[in-house]
C-alpha positions in Angstrom: 87.4 -41.1 6.6 84.2 -40.3 8.5 84.8 -36.6 8.2 85.2 -36.9 4.5 81.7 -38.9 4.1 80.2 -36.1 6.2 81.7 -33.3 4.1 80.5 -34.9 0.9 76.9 -35.3 2.4 76.8 -31.7 3.3 78.0 -30.4 -0.2 75.3 -32.6 -1.7 72.5 -31.2 0.5 73.5 -27.5 -0.3 74.4 -27.8 -4.0 71.7 -30.3 -5.2 70.7 -28.5 -8.4 70.3 -24.8 -8.9 66.6 -24.7 -8.8 65.6 -27.4 -6.1 61.9 -28.0 -5.3 60.5 -27.9 -1.8 57.8 -29.6 0.2 54.3 -28.3 0.9 51.9 -29.7 3.1 48.2 -29.4 2.9 47.0 -28.0 6.2 43.5 -26.7 5.0 41.5 -28.7 7.4 43.8 -27.5 10.3 43.0 -23.9 9.3 39.5 -23.9 8.4 37.8 -27.1 9.1 34.8 -27.0 6.7 34.8 -23.4 6.1 37.3 -23.4 3.5 35.3 -21.6 0.9 35.1 -17.9 -0.3 37.5 -15.2 -1.6 40.4 -14.4 0.8 40.3 -10.7 0.3 42.5 -9.1 3.1 44.8 -9.9 6.3 44.8 -8.0 9.6 45.0 -8.2 13.2 41.3 -7.2 13.7 40.8 -7.8 17.6 44.4 -6.6 18.6 45.6 -10.0 19.9 48.7 -9.9 17.7 47.8 -12.6 15.7 46.8 -12.0 12.0 43.1 -12.6 10.9 41.6 -13.3 7.7 38.9 -11.5 5.7 36.9 -13.6 3.4 34.0 -12.6 0.9 31.4 -15.0 0.3 28.7 -15.1 -2.5 30.1 -11.7 -3.4 27.8 -10.1 -1.1 29.0 -10.7 2.5 32.2 -10.6 4.6 33.1 -13.0 7.1 36.1 -12.4 9.4 37.9 -15.3 10.6 39.7 -14.7 13.8 42.9 -16.7 14.7 42.7 -19.2 17.4 45.1 -21.3 19.2 43.0 -24.4 18.7 42.1 -26.3 15.4 40.6 -25.0 13.3 43.1 -22.1 13.7 40.9 -19.6 12.1 37.0 -19.5 13.0 34.5 -17.3 11.4 33.6 -14.9 14.1 32.2 -11.7 12.6 29.9 -11.4 9.9 28.7 -8.5 7.5 25.7 -10.0 5.9 24.2 -9.0 2.7 20.9 -7.9 4.4 23.0 -4.9 5.9 23.9 -3.6 2.4 21.9 -2.2 -0.4 20.2 -4.7 -2.5 22.2 -6.4 -5.4 25.4 -5.1 -3.8 28.6 -6.9 -5.2 31.5 -6.6 -2.9 34.7 -6.3 -4.8 37.4 -5.5 -2.2 38.3 -5.4 1.7 40.8 -2.9 3.2 40.9 -3.1 6.8 42.4 0.1 8.8 41.7 2.6 11.3 40.2 5.3 9.4 38.8 7.5 12.2 42.1 7.5 14.3 40.4 5.9 17.5 42.9 3.0 17.6 40.4 0.3 16.6 40.4 -1.4 13.2 37.6 -0.6 11.0 36.6 -2.4 7.8 36.3 -0.7 4.3 34.3 -2.5 1.6 34.2 -1.4 -2.1 31.0 -2.5 -4.0 30.1 -2.3 -7.6 26.5 -0.8 -8.1 27.2 -0.6 -11.9 30.1 -1.5 -14.3 31.3 2.2 -13.7 30.3 2.9 -10.3 32.2 1.9 -7.2 30.6 2.7 -3.8 32.5 2.8 -0.6 31.1 1.5 2.9 33.0 1.7 6.1 32.1 -0.1 9.2 33.5 1.2 12.5 35.4 -1.1 15.0 33.9 -1.1 18.3 35.5 -3.1 21.1 37.0 -5.8 19.1 33.9 -6.2 16.8 32.0 -4.1 14.2 29.4 -1.7 14.8 26.6 -3.1 12.4 24.1 -0.1 13.0 26.3 2.9 12.4 28.1 2.2 9.3 28.8 4.9 6.7 28.5 5.2 2.9 30.8 7.7 1.2 28.6 10.5 -0.4 30.7 10.2 -3.5 31.3 7.3 -5.9 34.5 6.3 -7.7 35.2 5.1 -11.3 37.5 2.3 -10.1 38.5 1.1 -6.8 40.1 3.7 -4.7 43.7 3.7 -3.3 43.9 3.9 0.6 46.9 5.8 1.7 48.0 8.4 4.2 47.6 11.4 2.1 48.3 14.1 4.5 50.8 12.4 6.9 48.8 12.3 10.0 49.3 8.5 10.3 45.4 7.9 9.5 44.6 6.3 6.2 42.7 8.3 3.7 40.8 7.4 0.5 42.0 8.5 -2.7 40.8 8.1 -6.4 39.0 9.2 -9.3 35.4 10.3 -8.4 32.5 10.0 -10.8 32.2 13.7 -11.0 35.4 13.7 -13.1 38.2 14.8 -10.6 40.6 13.0 -8.6 40.0 13.4 -5.0 40.9 12.4 -1.5 38.6 11.7 1.4 39.5 12.2 5.1 37.5 10.6 7.9 38.9 11.8 11.2 36.2 11.8 13.8 33.9 9.8 11.0 33.3 13.2 9.2 33.7 13.2 5.6 36.2 15.8 4.3 36.7 15.7 0.6 39.5 17.6 -1.2 41.0 17.9 -4.6 44.1 15.8 -4.4 46.3 16.7 -7.3 47.5 20.0 -8.9 46.5 18.9 -12.4 43.9 16.6 -13.9 44.9 12.9 -14.6 43.0 10.2 -16.4 43.2 7.0 -14.4 43.4 3.6 -16.2 40.8 1.2 -15.2 41.6 -1.1 -13.5 44.5 1.1 -12.0 47.6 -0.2 -10.1 48.4 3.0 -8.1 50.7 2.9 -5.2 51.8 4.8 -2.3 55.7 4.1 -2.2 59.0 6.1 -1.6 60.4 6.3 -5.0 62.7 9.3 -4.5 64.6 7.6 -1.7 64.0 10.4 0.8 62.1 8.1 3.3 58.9 9.7 2.3 56.1 7.9 0.4 55.5 9.2 -3.0 52.7 8.5 -5.5 52.7 6.3 -8.3 49.8 6.4 -10.8 48.7 4.4 -13.8 46.9 6.6 -16.4 45.4 6.0 -19.8 47.7 5.5 -22.5 48.6 3.5 -20.6 51.4 5.5 -18.9 53.1 5.7 -15.6 53.3 8.9 -13.6 55.5 9.6 -10.5 54.2 12.3 -8.1 56.7 13.1 -5.4 55.6 14.3 -2.0 57.1 17.8 -1.2 56.1 20.0 1.5 52.8 18.0 2.0 51.9 18.3 -1.7 52.3 16.0 -4.5 54.1 17.0 -7.7 54.2 15.2 -11.0 57.9 14.8 -11.9 57.9 12.1 -14.5 55.5 10.4 -17.2 57.0 7.0 -18.2 55.5 4.9 -21.2 54.0 1.9 -19.5 55.6 -1.0 -21.3 57.6 -2.3 -24.3 55.3 -3.0 -27.3 52.9 -5.4 -25.9 49.1 -5.9 -26.0 47.9 -6.2 -22.3 49.6 -4.8 -19.3 49.1 -6.0 -15.9 49.5 -4.7 -12.4 52.5 -2.9 -11.4 54.4 -4.4 -8.4 57.4 -2.6 -6.5 60.1 -4.8 -4.8 63.7 -4.9 -4.3 64.4 -7.5 -6.9 68.1 -7.6 -7.0 69.0 -6.9 -3.4 70.5 -3.3 -4.0 68.4 -1.8 -1.5 66.0 0.1 -4.1 62.7 -0.5 -5.2 62.3 -2.0 -8.7 59.2 -2.0 -10.9 57.9 -5.3 -11.9 55.3 -5.7 -14.6 53.5 -8.8 -16.1 52.3 -8.6 -19.7 50.6 -10.3 -22.6 52.6 -10.1 -25.9 49.4 -10.4 -28.1 45.6 -9.9 -27.6 44.9 -13.8 -27.1 47.7 -13.7 -24.6 49.3 -16.9 -26.1 52.5 -15.8 -25.0 53.6 -13.7 -21.8 56.6 -12.0 -20.1 57.6 -10.2 -17.0 59.5 -7.1 -17.5 61.5 -5.0 -14.7 62.4 -1.3 -14.7 65.2 -0.4 -12.3 64.5 2.6 -10.0 65.1 5.7 -11.9 65.6 4.0 -15.2 63.0 3.9 -18.2 64.6 0.7 -19.6 62.2 -2.4 -19.5 64.3 -5.6 -19.0 62.8 -9.0 -19.5 63.3 -11.2 -16.2 61.0 -14.0 -17.5 60.2 -14.9 -21.2 60.4 -18.6 -21.1 56.9 -20.2 -20.4 57.6 -23.5 -22.2 57.4 -26.8 -20.2 58.6 -29.3 -22.4 56.0 -29.5 -25.3 53.6 -27.3 -23.5 53.4 -23.5 -23.6 51.8 -21.7 -20.5 50.7 -18.2 -20.2 49.0 -15.5 -18.1 45.2 -15.8 -17.7 43.3 -13.0 -19.2 40.7 -12.2 -16.5 38.0 -9.9 -15.6 38.7 -6.2 -15.1 38.6 -6.8 -11.2 41.0 -9.8 -11.7 44.1 -8.4 -13.9 47.4 -9.9 -14.4 48.8 -9.9 -10.9 52.2 -11.0 -9.3 51.8 -12.1 -5.5 55.3 -11.6 -4.0 57.3 -13.1 -1.1 60.5 -14.6 -0.1 59.6 -18.3 0.3 63.1 -19.6 0.8 64.5 -16.9 2.9 67.3 -16.1 0.6 66.6 -12.4 0.6 65.2 -12.3 -2.8 61.6 -11.9 -3.5 59.8 -14.8 -5.3 56.3 -14.7 -6.8 53.1 -16.7 -7.0 51.4 -16.5 -10.4 48.3 -18.3 -12.1 49.2 -19.7 -15.6 46.8 -21.6 -18.2 47.8 -24.0 -20.7 47.3 -22.3 -24.0 46.6 -25.7 -25.8 44.1 -26.9 -23.3 41.7 -25.7 -20.8 43.8 -26.3 -17.4 44.9 -23.5 -15.3 47.1 -23.6 -12.1 49.4 -22.0 -9.3 53.0 -21.8 -10.1 56.1 -20.7 -8.0 58.6 -18.2 -9.6 61.7 -18.5 -7.9 64.1 -15.4 -7.9 67.4 -16.9 -9.2 70.8 -15.5 -10.6 70.3 -14.3 -14.2 71.3 -16.9 -16.9 70.3 -15.1 -20.1 71.8 -12.2 -21.9 68.6 -10.2 -21.8 68.6 -9.8 -18.0 72.2 -9.2 -17.7 71.9 -5.7 -16.4 69.6 -6.7 -13.6 71.7 -9.8 -12.5 68.6 -11.7 -11.5 65.6 -13.5 -13.2 62.6 -15.6 -12.4 62.6 -19.4 -12.8 59.2 -21.3 -13.1 58.9 -24.5 -10.7 57.2 -26.6 -13.4 57.3 -29.7 -11.4 55.9 -28.6 -7.9 53.3 -31.5 -7.6 51.7 -29.9 -4.4 50.6 -26.7 -6.4 49.7 -28.8 -9.7 47.3 -31.0 -7.7 45.0 -28.1 -7.1 43.2 -27.7 -10.5 41.4 -24.7 -11.8 43.3 -22.4 -9.5 42.5 -18.8 -9.9 44.5 -17.0 -7.2 47.4 -17.8 -5.1 49.2 -15.7 -2.4 51.9 -15.9 0.3 50.6 -16.0 4.0 52.8 -16.8 7.1 50.1 -19.1 8.4 51.8 -20.1 11.7 53.5 -16.8 12.4 57.1 -18.2 12.5 58.6 -16.1 9.8 58.3 -18.7 7.0 55.8 -17.8 4.1 53.2 -20.4 3.5 50.6 -20.4 0.5 47.0 -19.9 0.3 45.4 -21.1 -3.2 41.8 -20.5 -4.4 40.4 -22.8 -7.1 36.9 -22.7 -8.9 35.1 -26.1 -8.3 32.4 -27.0 -10.9 28.9 -26.1 -9.8 30.3 -24.0 -7.0 29.5 -20.3 -6.7 32.3 -19.9 -4.0 36.0 -20.4 -4.4 37.6 -23.3 -2.5 40.5 -22.3 -0.2 43.5 -24.4 0.0 46.2 -23.8 2.7 49.8 -25.3 2.0 52.2 -25.2 4.6 56.0 -24.4 3.5 58.2 -27.0 5.1 61.4 -25.1 4.1 62.4 -24.6 7.7 63.1 -28.3 8.5 65.3 -28.6 5.3 67.1 -25.5 6.0 68.0 -26.3 9.6 68.9 -29.7 8.5 71.6 -28.3 6.1 72.9 -25.9 8.7 73.4 -28.6 11.3 75.2 -30.8 9.1 77.7 -28.2 7.9 78.3 -27.1 11.4 78.8 -30.6 12.6 81.3 -31.2 10.0 83.1 -28.0 11.1 83.3 -29.2 14.6 84.9 -32.4 13.7 87.5 -30.8 11.6 88.6 -28.5 14.3 88.8 -31.2 16.9 91.9 -32.8 14.7 93.7 -29.4 14.6 
């Protein structure tokens, strides 16, 4: 009799609804103490201690590197690139950590906007687990948009690729801290601003190719062949929609191939949104999310500034092998906006039948809903335990910097509980055989 009851409990725990919610715990104070403000711009192991550090932009003009620490607060501000070091009125737009000179120390690349059409790049060189604040470099050419950091020539050192204000597409190598500019492509292209270029294997030959978003808009695939990139395909960017967001590449359906995800607005005012998917090698766009209706309320993507386009932040929050997403949505009939979790679930609509998967919005996730005026959300493994947690940035009234919220994903405890109950039931059954 006891076996039957235990078996029923296990079944309830495993099958309680197709879209079960999960618990989040606010651990902001544990992570940052009173330093939880600014824009989270990048992650990386800056000081080579095998712990991920956080790069935060403050007041749009300075960068603070928070180093991981075993004691609370777990991230402490240790390295600061102040606005006094940079040219006057510099607005930092992005941060890309990497070893740009090949000396095995992490450097920091900053992009900055000095006018609406000019992006300047600064590089601060790593020096014994800190930064050389006196010998930093400014690239002697500027870009029309933020460049793409990629290993263009295959030497395992990141290079800087983009459209320069001279009207050409170029790549800059920085080996030994010497600027070496080269023409990047065999034919001219007109990049879309903002772009969503990517360096990714699109031909399944284990070599990274180049994906470009160009004016039109359109998508271009440039395959890597014998050290050069050759254009092989130009694809219309979208079905008939008004606004196209940032492209993302992920194995959405678990078939081992990279799929192309694209968030869009269906009209200029973005009252209705959708997420489309194109399978690897296909030009057919399949909707994997069209329903943004929560009872009587319609939600939609937020039409932001050019440096904050429609973006999906992807990660497998529930360890089921399928990528989920975090997005910011706004109430189309009000002024509120907040972060939502999109869970990757089996397709239940005829429109996504060819893919077999779709996104489902967790409308009733109270932990995320409690953060008002959210402007950005991303996954981050806070405790480096293989389980993705969340960082959400919100805009507080009267504050210039964003407020950082850290939410711990308690999925682990729930998963182990189900696993233990099922195994216990199996052991009891075998003892009577």
